[in-house]
N, C-alpha and C positions, 0 to 999 in steps of 0.2 A: 377580663377587665380590660384587656388590651385590644381585644378581637383579632382581625385579621393581621394587623400589623405587628403581632407578637412574633418574634423568632421561634417560639416553640409550639406555635399553632398548629402544625403538621404533626406535632406528636401527641395532640388531643385524639383521645377516642371517641368520646361522646360529645354531643352539643355542638358539632362544627356547622359553621354556616355552609350552604350546598357549595358556595362558591370556592370553599377551602377543602372540599372533598367531601362534604357531610352528603347526607341522603335526606331525600323528601320522606314523608311519612315517619315522623319521630314518635309517634304515638306507640306504631307497633315494632317499632325497629328492635328494642332490646328482647322482646319476645320472639321475634323472629331469628335473632341471633341465637338464642337458647334452641329454638327448632332446627336451625342448621346445623349446630354443634353435635347436637344428638343424632340428627340424620346422618352425618358424616360418619360419626362413631359406631352407629348401628349398621352400617354398609361397609366397615373395615372387616375385611377378613380374620387378620391377627387379633382383635377385639372378639370378634365373636367366637373365636376358638378359644380364648381365654375365659368368657364370661360364662354365665348360666344360662344364656339365651341360645334357643336350639336354632333359629331362623335369622336371617338378617332382616333389616328394614324395620320401619314404625309400625307398618299396618298388623293390627291383632295385638300390640302390646298395650298394657292398663296402666295408666297413670293417675297418681294423685298430684296435687297441685296445692301448695300452701302460698295463698296469698292471690287473690282473684283481681287485681288492679290492672294496670296497663301490662306489665310483665306477664304476669300469671295467665289473666285472659288471653292475650294474644297467642302466647305459646301454646295454650290449650287449643285454640281455635286451628292453628296450623296443624296441630299434632292430629286432632280429630278430622281435618281435611284430608289427611295422608293415611286415614284408617285406624288410626289409635281409639281407644276408649278411655274417656276421662270419667274414672271410677269414682275420685273423690276430690273434693273441693273444700279448702279450709280457708275461712276469714277469722278474724280477729274475734268475732262474736257468734259465729256458729259454723258447723261444717255439715257435709253431706256427703254420703256415700250409696253407690249403686254398682255392686260387681257385674251388673250387664252394661254399663256405660251412663252417660247422661249427655244432653243436648247442651253445649256450651252456650250458646245464644239463649235459650230460654232460662239457663241457670242466672246469665249476666242480666237480662232484663228482670227477673224475679228480684235479684239482689238490689238492684238499682232501684227499683219501686219499692221496696219494703223495707231495705237495710238490714236484711237478715234471709237468710236460707231456710228457717223454719218454715215448715209447711209447704216446700218446694214439691210438687208431686213428683219428680222425676228420681226422688230419692228413695231407695230402702231403708236407711237408717238416717239420722240428723241428731245434732248436739246444739246445746248453746252453753253448757257446762262447763265442758273442757275440750273446745274446737282442735287444740294441738294434739289431742290424743288420735284424732283420725290420720295423723302422719305416719301411724304405725298400722294402718289398714293394709292388706294384701294389694300389691301393684307390683309391675315390674319395674316402673319408673317413678322415683318421688322427685318434684320440683320444688324445692325451695325459693319461693319468687317474691318474698316480702320481708319478714322479719328475720334479721340478722341472728346468727347464732342460734337457728332454729334446729339443727342438728347439733348436739353436745354428747358427752360421754353418759348423760345420764338416760338417752333416748335411742344411741346408735344401734343399739343390740336389736 
């Protein structure tokens, strides 16, 4: 409401003007933040020792992303560029899965053009009946990037 003159402006985490310490590239910034957080965690020796992961790093990890808007798409793109496999993509009306991985840009283009993932050739499985059920597909990392309370006591197992 008050912009740069607000005494609390520096405490703002998102939506800052560049002159206030914000960054260019707002579209991809939150997805990039998800990527950097996971990259840091997956390269931490103490985390790896306590986790089920046998190797450090992102390369080779499999990922299911719930929500393929700005956060989910960009996080997926950065993970894929670093060697991870995006094996599942879930949207409000459809979901796709391929244990061998899928091309993020091809999936985004398909969804943008058709408004659904149904018929996407890079998928081995698809659904429009219960997309959220694909959150339970096999993966190393699940990224809930859209719907709040996506993980609950009903599906956490």
